[in-house]
C-alpha positions in Angstrom: -14.7 -4.2 7.4 -13.5 -2.0 4.6 -11.3 1.0 5.1 -12.8 3.9 3.2 -11.2 7.2 2.2 -13.2 9.9 0.4 -11.3 12.9 -0.8 -12.0 15.9 -2.9 -9.5 18.6 -4.2 -10.8 20.7 -1.2 -10.8 18.3 1.7 -11.0 14.8 3.2 -14.6 14.1 3.2 -14.5 10.8 5.2 -11.9 8.4 6.5 -12.8 5.3 8.5 -14.1 1.9 8.5 -17.3 0.9 6.8 -19.3 -2.3 6.0 -20.2 -1.3 2.4 -19.8 1.3 -0.3 -22.2 2.0 -3.2 -20.9 4.1 -6.0 -22.2 5.5 -9.3 -20.1 3.7 -11.9 -20.2 4.5 -15.7 -22.2 1.6 -16.4 -24.5 1.8 -13.4 -24.1 1.8 -9.7 -22.2 -1.0 -8.0 -21.6 -2.0 -4.4 -18.3 -2.8 -2.8 -18.2 -5.3 0.0 -15.5 -7.2 2.0 -13.0 -9.1 -0.2 -14.1 -7.3 -3.3 -11.8 -8.0 -6.4 -9.2 -5.2 -7.1 -10.8 -2.5 -9.4 -10.2 1.0 -10.7 -13.3 2.6 -12.2 -14.4 6.2 -13.1 -17.5 7.5 -11.6 -20.3 9.6 -12.9 -22.6 12.2 -11.2 -24.6 10.7 -8.5 -24.6 9.6 -4.8 -21.9 7.6 -3.0 -23.5 5.8 0.0 -21.5 4.2 2.7 -22.6 2.1 5.7 -20.9 2.5 9.1 -21.8 1.1 12.5 -23.8 4.3 13.1 -25.8 4.0 9.9 -25.7 5.1 6.3 -24.1 8.3 4.9 -24.5 9.8 1.5 -22.3 12.2 -0.4 -23.5 13.7 -3.8 -20.7 13.8 -6.3 -20.2 15.2 -9.9 -17.7 12.4 -10.8 -14.5 10.9 -9.9 -12.6 7.6 -9.5 -12.6 4.6 -7.2 -9.8 2.2 -6.5 -10.3 -1.0 -4.5 -7.5 -3.3 -3.3 -7.1 -5.5 -0.2 -10.2 -4.2 1.5 -9.2 -0.6 1.1 -11.5 1.7 -0.9 -10.1 5.0 -2.1 -12.5 7.5 -3.8 -11.3 10.7 -5.4 -14.4 12.8 -6.2 -15.6 16.2 -7.4 -18.3 17.4 -5.0 -21.7 18.5 -6.3 -21.9 22.3 -6.0 
């Protein structure tokens, strides 16, 4: 399981354990799974989708950044208005 934290300047959008995260990278979307290599990437406008035990949730963003290290995924995003 991955530990995911999604924050915007206004609030914490999600914090918890997930099975996978799909993000809109600058060169196309990519998925983050367990034991993903460490990475920092900028994000473009699109949807962030993450899978929890309860199902898949989606957040529409304008852009932001993702950092992955040691099964922790941190997203700092600007929400779509």
